[in-house]
C-alpha positions in Angstrom: -35.9 -83.0 -63.8 -39.2 -82.6 -62.1 -39.3 -82.4 -58.3 -41.9 -84.6 -56.7 -42.8 -84.8 -53.0 -44.5 -87.0 -50.5 -44.2 -87.5 -46.8 -41.8 -90.4 -47.1 -39.5 -88.7 -49.6 -40.0 -91.3 -52.3 -42.3 -91.4 -55.3 -45.6 -89.5 -55.2 -48.4 -91.5 -53.6 -51.7 -91.8 -55.5 -55.1 -92.2 -54.0 -55.9 -92.2 -50.3 -58.7 -90.1 -48.9 -61.9 -91.2 -47.3 -62.9 -94.8 -47.8 -65.9 -95.7 -49.9 -66.9 -99.3 -50.4 -69.9 -98.5 -52.7 -69.9 -98.8 -56.5 -69.5 -95.3 -58.1 -71.4 -96.5 -61.2 -74.5 -97.2 -59.1 -75.0 -93.6 -58.4 -76.8 -91.4 -60.9 -77.1 -87.7 -59.7 -79.8 -87.1 -62.4 -82.0 -90.0 -61.1 -85.5 -88.4 -60.6 -86.2 -90.7 -57.7 -83.0 -89.6 -55.8 -83.6 -85.9 -56.5 -87.2 -86.2 -55.3 -86.2 -88.0 -52.1 -83.7 -85.2 -51.2 -86.2 -82.5 -52.2 -88.9 -84.0 -49.9 -86.5 -84.0 -46.9 -85.3 -80.5 -47.7 -88.8 -79.1 -48.1 -90.1 -80.7 -44.9 -87.2 -79.2 -42.9 -88.1 -75.7 -44.0 -91.8 -76.3 -43.6 -91.2 -77.5 -40.0 -89.3 -74.2 -39.3 -92.3 -72.2 -40.7 -94.5 -74.2 -38.3 -92.5 -73.8 -35.1 -91.0 -70.3 -35.7 -88.3 -71.0 -33.1 -85.3 -68.7 -33.2 -86.3 -67.0 -36.5 -84.8 -63.7 -35.4 -81.5 -65.0 -34.0 -78.7 -63.4 -36.0 -75.9 -64.3 -33.6 -76.0 -61.0 -31.8 -77.1 -61.7 -28.2 -77.9 -58.1 -27.5 -80.3 -58.1 -30.4 -81.7 -61.6 -30.4 -84.4 -60.9 -27.8 -85.7 -57.8 -29.5 -85.6 -59.6 -32.9 -87.6 -62.5 -31.6 -90.1 -60.2 -30.0 -90.6 -58.4 -33.3 -90.9 -61.6 -35.4 -93.4 -63.1 -32.8 -95.5 -60.0 -33.0 -95.7 -60.1 -36.8 -96.7 -63.8 -36.6 -99.4 -63.0 -34.1 -100.9 -60.3 -36.4 -100.7 -62.7 -39.4 -101.1 -66.3 -38.1 -99.6 -69.1 -40.2 -102.1 -71.9 -40.8 -101.5 -75.6 -41.1 -102.6 -75.3 -44.8 -100.0 -72.6 -45.4 -97.3 -75.0 -44.1 -98.6 -78.0 -46.0 -98.8 -76.1 -49.3 -95.4 -74.5 -48.8 -93.9 -77.9 -48.3 -95.4 -79.2 -51.5 -94.6 -76.1 -53.6 -91.0 -76.0 -52.3 -90.4 -79.6 -52.9 -91.5 -79.2 -56.5 -89.3 -76.0 -56.9 -86.2 -77.8 -55.5 -86.7 -80.7 -58.0 -87.0 -78.3 -60.9 -84.0 -76.3 -59.8 -81.8 -79.3 -59.5 -82.9 -80.9 -62.8 -82.4 -77.7 -64.7 -79.2 -76.7 -62.7 -80.5 -73.3 -61.9 -78.3 -70.3 -60.9 -78.4 -71.5 -57.3 -76.8 -74.8 -58.3 -73.1 -75.7 -57.9 -71.3 -78.9 -58.2 -71.5 -81.3 -55.2 -67.8 -81.9 -55.0 -65.3 -83.1 -52.4 -62.4 -85.5 -52.0 -62.6 -88.2 -54.6 -66.2 -88.0 -55.6 -68.7 -86.1 -57.8 -72.3 -85.8 -56.6 -73.9 -83.8 -59.4 -75.7 -80.4 -59.1 -76.1 -79.1 -55.6 -78.8 -76.5 -54.9 -77.6 -73.9 -52.3 -80.2 -71.7 -50.8 -81.4 -70.2 -47.5 -81.9 -67.1 -45.5 -79.6 -64.3 -44.5 -82.0 -61.7 -43.2 -84.3 -62.3 -46.2 -85.0 -65.5 -48.0 -83.7 -66.6 -51.3 -86.3 -66.4 -54.1 -87.1 -70.1 -54.1 -88.2 -69.9 -50.4 -89.9 -66.5 -50.7 -91.9 -67.3 -53.9 -93.2 -70.7 -52.6 -94.3 -69.2 -49.3 -96.2 -66.5 -51.1 -97.8 -69.1 -53.4 -98.8 -71.0 -50.2 -100.7 -68.0 -49.0 -98.2 -66.9 -46.2 -98.8 -63.2 -45.5 -96.1 -60.9 -47.1 -95.3 -59.3 -43.8 -94.4 -62.8 -42.3 -92.5 -63.7 -45.5 -90.5 -60.5 -45.2 -88.7 -61.3 -42.0 -90.7 -63.5 -39.6 -91.1 -66.8 -41.5 -87.8 -68.8 -41.5 -84.6 -68.8 -39.3 -82.0 -66.1 -40.2 -78.4 -67.0 -41.1 -79.4 -70.5 -42.3 -78.1 -72.2 -45.4 -79.1 -75.5 -47.1 -77.2 -77.7 -49.6 -79.4 -80.1 -51.5 -78.4 -82.6 -54.2 -79.5 -86.1 -55.2 -76.8 -87.5 -53.0 -77.5 -85.7 -49.7 -79.0 -82.7 -47.8 -76.9 -80.5 -45.5 -78.1 -77.7 -43.3 -76.2 -75.0 -41.4 -78.9 -73.7 -39.1 -78.2 -70.3 -37.5 -75.4 -67.9 -37.2 -71.9 -69.6 -37.4 -73.4 -73.1 -37.5 -71.5 -76.0 -39.1 -73.1 -78.0 -41.8 -75.0 -81.1 -40.6 -76.1 -84.0 -42.8 -79.9 -84.5 -42.4 -80.2 -86.9 -45.3 -77.8 -89.2 -47.1 -75.3 -89.6 -48.4 -76.7 -92.0 -51.0 -73.2 -92.6 -52.3 -69.7 -91.6 -51.2 -68.3 -90.3 -47.9 -70.4 -88.5 -45.3 -69.9 -84.8 -44.8 -68.1 -85.5 -41.5 -65.7 -87.9 -43.3 -65.1 -85.3 -46.0 -64.3 -82.6 -43.4 -61.9 -85.0 -41.6 -60.2 -85.8 -44.9 -59.7 -82.1 -45.7 -58.4 -81.2 -42.3 -56.0 -84.1 -42.2 -54.6 -83.2 -45.6 -54.2 -79.6 -44.6 -52.4 -80.6 -41.4 -50.0 -82.8 -43.3 -48.8 -79.9 -45.4 -47.6 -78.2 -42.2 -46.1 -81.4 -40.8 -44.3 -82.6 -44.0 -44.5 -80.4 -47.0 -43.5 -77.0 -45.6 -40.3 -78.2 -43.8 -39.3 -80.1 -47.0 -40.0 -77.0 -49.2 -38.0 -74.7 -46.9 -34.9 -76.8 -47.5 -35.1 -76.5 -51.4 -32.9 -74.1 -53.4 -34.4 -71.0 -54.9 -34.5 -72.7 -58.3 -36.2 -75.8 -56.9 -38.8 -73.7 -55.1 -39.7 -71.9 -58.3 -40.2 -75.3 -60.0 -42.3 -76.6 -57.2 -44.6 -73.6 -57.1 -45.6 -74.3 -60.7 -47.0 -77.8 -59.8 -50.6 -77.9 -58.7 -50.1 -80.9 -56.4 -48.1 -78.8 -54.0 -51.4 -77.5 -52.6 -52.8 -80.8 -51.5 -51.6 -83.8 -49.5 -51.6 -86.9 -51.8 -50.7 -89.6 -49.3 -53.1 -92.0 -47.6 -55.5 -90.7 -45.0 -56.3 -92.9 -41.9 -59.9 -93.9 -41.5 -61.9 -91.6 -39.3 -62.7 -93.0 -35.9 -66.0 -91.9 -34.3 -66.0 -91.9 -30.5 
């Protein structure tokens, strides 16, 4: 006899999760218009960083940040970035993002989370050096190779771009922030809330219940995938 669990001790509860009143069938992650809209937002964000150059060399090490910024500023002074460089970079990057999402390039993963599917998600950014999609489009835009090498875009920054939304984690240790979307489904903040709530419920309800099972029952439970996730209802997130 299979052992099933939920927080009330009765039958397993289906559903729950973040609320979504929109119609899932109305969202097509392959829609060229939606992909282009996200790509335009994403490309503008990076082009604006190329324009302002703020905090390019900040890698989270306070003792090194000032020296890094001084070096990157010196490189930029020796090889000034023009308005045309930035404009061309924005155009070329937008086109490259569209192609990468449409063809589901090696940088694409599935845009997944609680109770939704958002299609291919392009993940790219800068550690100390840019991912190829950024580096190649900057060079095509005429940005000097010395600037592209380490003085163009903020270090330790990652972007997540799909037809559904654009997320950015700007700088060392930064959390992801939604700068566009979502076109359909829960926001990133709602998804995070949902995941944290479910994780916490395992501590509150599942683990005490599991500890009281016999050895045989524990072995049976470990073989069931649902034991790793809270399947009960999740209260609506309240923003204050």
